[in-house]
ZAMARGU-4260 file (C-alpha; in steps of 0.2 Angstrom, whole numbers, plus 5000, padded with zeros to 4 digits):
<rodrens>
0) 5001/5001/4999 | 5016/5010/5004 | 5020/5009/4986 | 5006/5011/4979 | 5003/5025/4990
5) 5021/5034/4985 | 5016/5029/4965 | 5000/5040/4966 | 5011/5054/4974 | 5023/5054/4960
10) 5008/5053/4946 | 5000/5067/4955 | 5015/5077/4957 | 5019/5077/4940 | 5004/5080/4932
15) 5004/5095/4944 | 5022/5100/4936 | 5015/5102/4918 | 5015/5116/4911 | 4998/5126/4908
20) 5000/5128/4891 | 4992/5145/4885 | 4991/5150/4867 | 4983/5167/4857 | 4977/5171/4841
25) 4988/5184/4829 | 4981/5199/4832 | 4988/5213/4845 | 4973/5210/4859 | 4974/5192/4858
30) 4992/5193/4862 | 4990/5205/4877 | 4975/5195/4885 | 4987/5181/4882 | 5002/5188/4891
35) 4989/5193/4907 | 4984/5175/4910 | 5002/5170/4908 | 5007/5186/4919 | 4991/5178/4930
40) 4996/5160/4932 | 5014/5165/4935 | 5011/5175/4949 | 5003/5160/4957 | 5017/5149/4955
45) 5010/5138/4938 | 5023/5135/4927 | 5018/5142/4911 | 5023/5138/4891 | 5017/5152/4881
50) 5012/5148/4863 | 5006/5165/4855 | 5001/5172/4838 | 4993/5154/4833 | 4982/5161/4818
55) 4963/5161/4817 | 4950/5156/4826 | 4949/5137/4820 | 4966/5132/4823 | 4968/5139/4842
60) 4950/5130/4844 | 4955/5114/4836 | 4971/5115/4847 | 4963/5116/4865 | 4949/5105/4860
65) 4964/5094/4857 | 4973/5097/4870 | 4986/5105/4864 | 4984/5121/4871 | 4975/5123/4889
70) 4969/5139/4888 | 4966/5157/4875 | 4956/5171/4875 | 4940/5172/4865 | 4925/5182/4860
75) 4906/5176/4863 | 4901/5181/4847 | 4913/5170/4837 | 4910/5156/4847 | 4891/5157/4845
80) 4893/5161/4826 | 4911/5151/4821 | 4911/5140/4832 | 4896/5131/4838 | 4886/5138/4824
85) 4870/5145/4834 | 4868/5162/4835 | 4855/5163/4848 | 4862/5151/4861 | 4861/5158/4877
90) 4878/5156/4888 | 4870/5143/4899 | 4870/5134/4883 | 4886/5139/4878 | 4893/5132/4893
95) 4885/5116/4892 | 4890/5114/4872 | 4908/5120/4877 | 4906/5104/4890 | 4904/5091/4879
100) 4921/5094/4873 | 4929/5096/4891 | 4930/5112/4888 | 4926/5127/4900 | 4921/5146/4900
105) 4929/5161/4911 | 4915/5174/4915 | 4916/5189/4905 | 4933/5199/4905 | 4923/5216/4906
110) 4921/5222/4889 | 4912/5222/4871 | 4925/5219/4856 | 4915/5220/4841 | 4917/5218/4825
115) 4917/5236/4815 | 4920/5244/4798 | 4935/5256/4797 | 4936/5272/4786 | 4949/5286/4786
120) 4939/5300/4794 | 4941/5313/4781 | 4936/5302/4767 | 4920/5297/4778 | 4915/5316/4780
125) 4917/5319/4764 | 4907/5308/4756 | 4894/5310/4769 | 4895/5291/4777 | 4892/5288/4791
130) 4883/5270/4794 | 4884/5257/4786 | 4871/5258/4775 | 4878/5273/4768 | 4889/5264/4758
135) 4876/5256/4750 | 4879/5273/4737 | 4895/5270/4736 | 4902/5253/4725 | 4916/5262/4718
140) 4924/5261/4736 | 4940/5249/4736 | 4939/5236/4753 | 4953/5228/4761 | 4945/5213/4772
145) 4953/5200/4783 | 4954/5183/4775 | 4945/5178/4792 | 4931/5192/4790 | 4930/5186/4773
150) 4925/5166/4776 | 4916/5170/4793 | 4897/5166/4795 | 4896/5181/4803 | 4906/5191/4789
155) 4904/5197/4776 | 4897/5186/4766 | 4880/5187/4778 | 4887/5207/4779 | 4884/5213/4761
160) 4867/5202/4761 | 4859/5211/4778 | 4866/5230/4770 | 4861/5227/4753 | 4878/5233/4748
165) 4883/5232/4730 | 4905/5229/4731 | 4916/5225/4718 | 4932/5229/4724 | 4936/5215/4735
170) 4954/5213/4742 | 4959/5198/4756 | 4974/5208/4767 | 4984/5204/4784 | 4972/5214/4799
175) 4990/5225/4801 | 4994/5227/4784 | 4974/5232/4781 | 4979/5250/4792 | 4994/5254/4783
180) 4983/5253/4767 | 4970/5262/4773 | 4982/5276/4778 | 4991/5276/4761 | 4974/5275/4754
185) 4976/5260/4745 | 4961/5254/4749 | 4945/5265/4756 | 4937/5252/4771 | 4944/5238/4784
190) 4938/5227/4795 | 4940/5230/4813 | 4939/5227/4828 | 4933/5241/4840 | 4946/5240/4854
195) 4958/5242/4841 | 4971/5257/4847 | 4975/5260/4829 | 4958/5267/4825 | 4961/5281/4834
200) 4979/5282/4832 | 4975/5283/4812 | 4961/5296/4815 | 4951/5283/4807 | 4930/5281/4811
205) 4921/5265/4813 | 4904/5266/4803 | 4889/5263/4814 | 4880/5246/4814 | 4861/5254/4809
210) 4854/5238/4807 | 4862/5228/4821 | 4870/5214/4813 | 4886/5213/4824 | 4883/5201/4839
215) 4892/5206/4857 | 4908/5198/4858 | 4911/5198/4876 | 4930/5192/4879 | 4934/5177/4890
220) 4946/5164/4892 | 4940/5147/4887 | 4953/5134/4894 | 4952/5115/4898 | 4940/5107/4913
225) 4957/5099/4916 | 4964/5115/4922 | 4970/5115/4940 | 4960/5124/4954 | 4974/5136/4954
230) 4977/5138/4940 | 4958/5140/4936 | 4957/5154/4950 | 4972/5162/4946 | 4962/5164/4929
235) 4948/5171/4934 | 4953/5185/4944 | 4955/5194/4925 | 4936/5191/4925 | 4924/5208/4926
240) 4941/5218/4928 | 4943/5224/4910 | 4933/5239/4899 | 4934/5246/4884 | 4943/5261/4887
245) 4956/5251/4899 | 4958/5235/4885 | 4961/5252/4869 | 4975/5257/4880 | 4983/5242/4884
250) 4983/5237/4865 | 4989/5256/4861 | 5005/5252/4872 | 5005/5237/4866 | 5005/5243/4850
255) 5016/5260/4855 | 5032/5249/4861 | 5030/5234/4852 | 5030/5223/4868 | 5014/5213/4873
260) 5023/5208/4890 | 5024/5228/4893 | 5005/5232/4891 | 5001/5218/4901 | 5014/5221/4915
265) 5003/5240/4917 | 4987/5230/4919 | 4994/5222/4936 | 5000/5241/4939 | 5016/5239/4935
270) 5026/5251/4922 | 5044/5243/4924 | 5050/5235/4906 | 5046/5216/4910 | 5051/5211/4893
275) 5063/5198/4889 | 5080/5203/4882 | 5081/5204/4863 | 5098/5192/4865 | 5087/5180/4874
280) 5073/5180/4863 | 5086/5178/4846 | 5095/5163/4856 | 5077/5155/4860 | 5070/5159/4842
285) 5086/5152/4833 | 5086/5137/4842 | 5070/5131/4839 | 5071/5138/4822 | 5089/5125/4821
290) 5079/5109/4828 | 5063/5113/4815 | 5076/5114/4801 | 5089/5099/4808 | 5076/5087/4813
295) 5066/5088/4795 | 5083/5088/4785 | 5089/5073/4796 | 5074/5064/4789 | 5072/5071/4773
300) 5093/5061/4769 | 5087/5047/4778 | 5071/5045/4766 | 5076/5054/4752 | 5092/5047/4747
305) 5085/5027/4747 | 5070/5034/4738 | 5080/5044/4726 | 5093/5025/4723 | 5076/5019/4718
310) 5071/5033/4707 | 5087/5030/4697 | 5081/5014/4691 | 5072/5014/4677 | 5051/5009/4678
315) 5034/5011/4685 | 5041/5014/4703 | 5052/5029/4698 | 5037/5039/4688 | 5029/5037/4705
320) 5042/5042/4716 | 5048/5056/4708 | 5028/5062/4703 | 5023/5060/4722 | 5038/5071/4728
325) 5037/5084/4714 | 5017/5086/4717 | 5021/5087/4737 | 5033/5102/4733 | 5018/5111/4723
330) 5008/5112/4738 | 5008/5131/4746 | 5020/5129/4761 | 5003/5135/4771 | 4993/5124/4765
335) 5003/5109/4767 | 5004/5115/4788 | 4983/5116/4785 | 4981/5101/4781 | 4991/5093/4791
340) 4986/5100/4808 | 4967/5089/4809 | 4979/5074/4807 | 4977/5060/4820 | 4998/5065/4828
345) 5001/5080/4821 | 4988/5094/4827 | 4996/5112/4833 | 5014/5107/4838 | 5031/5106/4835
350) 5029/5086/4824 | 5018/5095/4813 | 5030/5109/4807 | 5044/5096/4805 | 5033/5085/4798
355) 5030/5098/4786 | 5047/5105/4780 | 5052/5084/4778 | 5041/5084/4766 | 5046/5098/4758
360) 5067/5094/4759 | 5062/5077/4748 | 5061/5082/4730 | 5077/5091/4730 | 5087/5074/4739
365) 5076/5063/4728 | 5080/5073/4711 | 5099/5075/4713 | 5102/5056/4721 | 5093/5050/4706
370) 5098/5061/4692 | 5117/5059/4700 | 5116/5042/4698 | 5108/5041/4682 | 5123/5052/4676
375) 5134/5040/4680 | 5145/5033/4663 | 5140/5014/4658 | 5160/5013/4655 | 5161/5014/4673
380) 5145/5005/4678 | 5154/4989/4663 | 5171/4991/4674 | 5163/4991/4690 | 5157/4974/4686
385) 5170/4965/4679 | 5181/4969/4695 | 5169/4958/4703 | 5161/4968/4716 | 5143/4963/4722
390) 5129/4976/4722 | 5133/4984/4737 | 5150/4987/4735 | 5148/4994/4719 | 5133/5005/4725
395) 5147/5010/4742 | 5163/5011/4733 | 5160/5016/4716 | 5142/5023/4712 | 5139/5035/4729
400) 5157/5042/4727 | 5154/5047/4709 | 5137/5054/4711 | 5141/5063/4729 | 5142/5079/4722
405) 5125/5080/4717 | 5116/5072/4731 | 5127/5085/4744 | 5119/5099/4729 | 5102/5092/4735
410) 5104/5090/4751 | 5111/5111/4753 | 5097/5115/4743 | 5084/5105/4754 | 5094/5112/4771
415) 5094/5131/4761 | 5075/5128/4759 | 5071/5123/4775 | 5078/5139/4784 | 5067/5148/4775
420) 5049/5140/4776 | 5053/5136/4793 | 5046/5155/4797 | 5030/5148/4793 | 5030/5135/4810
425) 5027/5150/4821 | 5010/5151/4814 | 5006/5135/4822 | 5013/5139/4840 | 5031/5130/4835
430) 5040/5144/4840 | 5055/5147/4828 | 5062/5165/4818 | 5044/5165/4813 | 5040/5172/4827
435) 5044/5190/4827 | 5039/5191/4807 | 5023/5186/4814 | 5023/5199/4826 | 5028/5214/4815
440) 5015/5209/4802 | 5002/5213/4816 | 5010/5227/4822 | 5016/5234/4806 | 5034/5236/4811
445) 5046/5234/4802 | 5061/5231/4815 | 5052/5219/4823 | 5049/5210/4804 | 5067/5212/4805
450) 5071/5204/4819 | 5068/5189/4813 | 5070/5190/4795 | 5087/5193/4797 | 5093/5180/4804
455) 5082/5167/4793 | 5093/5174/4780 | 5110/5175/4790 | 5106/5155/4796 | 5103/5151/4779
460) 5120/5160/4771 | 5129/5148/4787 | 5120/5132/4779 | 5128/5135/4764 | 5144/5139/4770
465) 5144/5123/4783 | 5140/5112/4767 | 5153/5122/4756 | 5163/5116/4768 | 5156/5098/4771
470) 5159/5095/4752 | 5178/5096/4754 | 5176/5082/4766 | 5164/5069/4758 | 5166/5073/4739
475) 5181/5065/4734 | 5196/5075/4730 | 5195/5070/4709 | 5176/5076/4710 | 5178/5093/4718
480) 5175/5110/4709
</rodrens>
């Protein structure tokens, strides 16, 4: 019995030591609310793992539903319209539906952040546009709308039907970049969140929703029902403490300082700079980036070279291998990540990013291995056979060394592709040098974007240099350029 009690105590200790994983969507307010949750749990002595900027609603919701994150900030309107698909659902019914997925909802945080359409104040006054209904008489206006808003049940298509709008110039654009496009006059109208700090900063106006199309979007935290009691208690302390004005101030602080953690610290009355140093962040981003690119490249080599050996031989199997690896390369990298996320074992995780990078890295290795072996002269093959070497010995001692320059060129190409493509892993919370790039896009801050883009480019150059050195070691002297 003592032994059993000790085992149970050990298991419970390990479970309590497991960090609580907090995620967020990739816009300023979601970052800030996630930072507030992280700070609240940290003050309660709870270990936290943070995955900010994971993407849109469906990606973050699926991560929570499948247990890959434990908490993320959400809005009641999004829950009703996009997740539960029931616009008339009551809060009690919402709680019951969420519980079926082992998910709970905190009390409302205290503010409503609904959708809005924003215009430059000068343009709205010049055209006498005050309400969304006024847009009916201006079909010439250019709209720049976020991709999520274009696809939502409570978004653009339903809004057009409700108001009877005539629009012929609508394009999808990132949320942060949309404000820059609005400021420069590239577009006339964009979708916004009513608590966006950029509305006031850029002297924009939000059009009155005179037909009351948009529902209430009260901010809440969604969490796994398996969340430890002390973590839930810490999270619920935030409930009812944020009104619209306070949230706008926090959003403005985050965008002014380019620092979400500082905005969250201000919520707790701490004006000191609690931000992680740039050098520490750069080290963390680079280490994760190397992990993603390195593991995926290793898998590509271990599987790609044998596939290339098979593909070097004429026949139907060779056509299938080269055809499939070529087809994978044509899938956009973001689409490949999205296709892998719903599959069992993958989801919103590092292994999903590694799997996508591995698939992208196959084609250069497979094709170069096959080409290098196919280009060996028949006379060399005949000489190798005449020496009486076995098939394996001919491959190891003659064919692979002769083809080594071509094979290594394929591996080098795959490595450089992986380093560049790995920046997209941040879209599913896998980290890496894509984190500052995505954050910079949200903030429309070129410096933050360059914090990720420049190290990624330098990393690609270092990889190139490393493989140039490797050529001197692995390629026989007589075959080197």
